[in-house]
C-alpha positions in Angstrom: 30.4 -44.9 50.2 27.6 -43.3 48.2 27.9 -43.2 44.7 29.2 -40.8 42.4 27.6 -39.2 39.2 29.7 -38.6 36.0 30.2 -34.9 36.8 31.5 -35.8 40.3 33.9 -38.2 38.7 35.3 -35.4 36.2 35.6 -32.7 39.6 37.7 -35.9 41.6 39.9 -36.9 38.2 40.9 -33.2 37.5 41.3 -32.2 41.5 43.7 -35.8 41.2 45.5 -34.9 38.5 45.9 -31.1 39.5 44.1 -29.0 37.3 42.0 -27.1 39.7 42.9 -24.7 41.4 42.1 -22.8 44.4 40.7 -19.2 44.1 40.8 -18.0 47.7 43.7 -15.8 49.2 46.0 -16.6 51.4 43.9 -14.1 54.2 40.9 -16.2 53.3 42.1 -19.4 53.4 43.9 -18.1 57.0 40.1 -17.3 57.8 38.8 -20.3 56.8 41.0 -22.6 58.9 40.9 -20.6 62.1 37.1 -20.8 61.7 37.7 -24.5 61.2 39.7 -25.5 64.3 37.1 -23.5 66.4 34.4 -25.4 65.0 35.9 -28.6 65.5 37.0 -28.7 68.8 34.6 -30.5 71.2 35.8 -30.4 74.4 32.8 -30.4 76.4 29.7 -33.0 76.7 26.3 -32.8 77.4 23.3 -34.7 78.1 19.7 -34.0 77.5 16.5 -35.5 77.5 14.6 -35.4 74.5 11.0 -36.8 73.6 11.1 -39.9 71.4 9.3 -38.7 68.7 11.6 -35.3 68.7 14.6 -37.6 68.1 13.2 -39.9 65.7 12.4 -36.6 64.0 16.0 -35.3 64.1 17.5 -38.8 63.3 15.4 -38.9 60.1 16.2 -35.1 58.7 19.9 -36.5 59.7 19.5 -39.8 57.6 18.1 -37.4 54.5 21.0 -34.7 55.1 23.7 -37.8 55.5 24.8 -37.0 59.1 25.3 -38.2 62.2 22.3 -37.4 64.3 24.3 -35.7 66.9 26.7 -33.8 64.9 23.0 -32.7 63.3 22.0 -31.5 67.1 25.5 -29.8 67.3 25.1 -28.2 64.2 21.9 -26.7 65.0 23.2 -25.8 68.4 25.9 -24.2 67.2 23.6 -21.8 64.5 21.6 -20.6 67.1 24.3 -19.6 69.5 25.8 -17.4 66.5 22.8 -16.1 65.1 22.6 -17.6 61.6 19.5 -20.1 62.8 16.6 -17.8 61.9 12.7 -18.7 62.2 11.1 -19.2 59.4 8.0 -16.6 58.6 4.6 -17.8 59.6 6.2 -20.1 62.5 6.5 -19.5 65.6 9.0 -20.6 68.5 6.2 -20.1 71.4 4.6 -23.2 72.3 1.0 -23.9 70.9 -0.8 -23.7 74.3 0.7 -20.5 75.0 0.0 -18.4 71.3 -2.6 -15.9 71.4 -5.2 -16.9 68.8 -5.2 -13.8 65.6 -6.9 -11.0 66.6 -11.0 -11.3 66.0 -10.9 -15.6 66.9 -11.6 -16.7 70.5 -9.1 -19.7 71.7 -11.1 -23.1 72.7 -10.7 -22.1 76.7 -12.5 -18.5 75.7 -15.2 -20.2 74.5 
C-alpha cells in the first residue's frame, strides 16, 4: 500500500467522518456512472505482438504511473479511439524511414 502524506491522511479522515460533500449534480453523477460502466466493461480479449523494447518502455511508463502495463495499453487505446489521444507538437506518427526531409535538406538516400 502506498504511503500517504499528511494532506492525504487529513482528506481520508474528513471523508470517513462524513465531512466532505459532493458538489456534483444528480445528472452529472448519472453521466459519470454510465461512463464508468462503459469503460469498465471488457468483454473481448486481444493478442498483439510488440517489440521487446516497446513492451519494456510500456512497462516502465506503467510503473511510473502505478498501473499494470495491460491497463496502460487499454487506456491508450481507449483514448485513441475516442479522439482524446493527441500527438505532441513536433512529433510525427510517420516512421522515420518514411518521413520526408525538411525543405532544402536531402536525406541520406538522396545524397
